[in-house]
N, C-alpha and C positions, 0 to 999 in steps of 0.2 A: 540521520534518517528519522522520520516521524512514523512511529508505529512499527518498530523493527520486529516485534514479537520475540521469537527465540534467536533471531540474528542471522538467518540464512543469507539474506542479501548483504547485510552489514559485514558479515564474516568474509564474504567474497570481496567486498570493497577493501576491507582491511588487508587481505592477503594480496590482492592484485593491484590495488590503487596506490597512489603516491600521496596519501593524506597525512598531514601533520597531526591533525586532531579530529576526533569523531565526536559529534554531538548526537545523542540518541534521546528521543522523547518517547517513553513507553509507560503508559498508565498502569499496565498490568504488572503489579509488583511481584507476582509469582514467577515471572521470567527474568527478573533482574540478576539473580545468581548465575543463571545460564549465560546471559549476555556478558556478565563480568568475566566468566571463564572464556567465552569466545574471543574476548578482546584483551586477554591477558598480555601484558607487555606493551600495549598501545596507549597512547594518550587519548583517553576517551572519558566522556561524562555521560551518565545515564540520568535523565531528568524524569521525575515520576508523574508529571501531569501535562496535559495539552497546554495549559496556561504557562508552563515553565519555558515556553519558547521565548518569553520576555527575558530570560537569563542569558540567552545567546546574544553576543554583541552584534550590533548592526553592522552589516557589510563583512562579516567574518566567514561566511560560508561560500565555498567554491562550487559545491554540488549538493543536491538534495534528492531525497526519495520519499514518496508517500505511496505505499503499496496497500491498496484496499483500506485507505484511511479517509479520503475525502468524502466518501458516501456515508461515513459515520458522524460527520460534523453537522451541528445544527445551523451554523453560519459559515459555510465553506468560503464564501467570498471574503468575509471579514478575516478569516484565518489566513487566506492566501495573501491578503494585503500585508498582514503582520509578517508572514513568512518572507515576502518579497523584501522587506526591510533588512532581514537577516542575511540575504544573499548578495554577493558582489554583482555588479553589472556584468553580464555575460555568463553568469553561472547557469549550469544546467539543472533542471528539475525533472525527475522521472515520476510520473503519476500512473497508477493502475487503478481502474474503477470497473465496477460492473456496468455492462452496456445494456440498458433497458430495451434497446431495439435489436438485440442479438437474436439469432435464430433460436437459440436455446430458450431464451426468455419467451419468445412467441410460442414455441412448442409446449413448454411446461405451464404457461399461463401463471395463475396465482401460486402454483407450487414451485416456481423457479426459486432456487436458493437465494438469489439476489434480493428477492422480495422478502425482507426480514425486518422485524421491528427495530433491529439495531442499525438499519440503513434508512435514516430519515430523508436522505437525498438519493436520487437516482439520476444517472447521467446517460447521455448518448454523445455522439461525436460533436454535435453542435453545442449542447449545453456545457460540456466539459471545456471546450475551447473558449467559449464566451466567458465562463466563470473565471478561468485562470487568466485570460488576456485582460480582463477588466482590472485585475490586481497588479498589472505591470509586467506581464510576460508576453512572449510571442511563441507561437507553436512552431516547432522545427520538425516534428515527426509524430504521426498518429497511425496506429494500426491495431488490428485484432491481436490479442495476446493468447498464448497457450499457458495453461497451468501444468506443472509437473507434479503429479500426485500418485500415491500408491493405488494400485488397482482396488484394494479393499475400500478406499474412500469412494470410488465410483459406485461400487456395489451398495454401500450404505446410502449414498445419495439417491440411487435408483429406487431402493425400498422406500425412502422418505417421500420421493415424488409420487410413488404409488399410494401414499397415505398410510404406510405400515409403521411409521414412526422410526425411532432410533433403534435399529437392529444391532445387537451386540455381535461383533465379529472380531476374530484375532487381528491385531494391528501390527503391521510392519511397514517401515518406510525405506527398506533396503532397495526395492525396485520402484522406480518412478517412471510413469509414462506421460508423454505430452498429450494434452487434451484441450480442445477449444471449449471453454466453459462459459463463453459469453462475456469476456472482459475486453477492455480497451487499454492499450498502453500508449502513453503520450510522453514526449520529451518537449519541454518548454525551455526557453532561454530568458533570463531576467533582463529586462530593458535597462 
């Protein structure tokens, strides 16, 4: 997985999947200890930079995931070409991005959380498909995605959209609710 953060998706794959080895590329060094704990007893390697993809052997990967990563890259097409070399033919790649044409983006306008300086790229259905297909993949599935978030997250974002800034509220992630927050989820297959 590229950009696993604290390892929610990776942890599910480790528990439910039949993977011999896990490659994780996570530039945020603050989450490496948690990732290491999440993957205890598994053959896994955590690489500390996006450029570390070069350390993954060509054709070694049977499945990949990039959840809210592609919109952070300055050269998403170039990175996708490099990633394609690491995947076996027929490998699946899950990608989740912010959808700049979503209803939420239109309603919130410039205050939509997807419009953030950390997102130099924005995608919609067409631009996502074209960017990834040019790198040697073909689309197998594309749909709107739901985020599972704590209700307090929604309240905090509501205050932010109103222009009230980052309101401090007690945080808990015990209860998660599904919410359409203007994201696309796509599955591609490597050619």
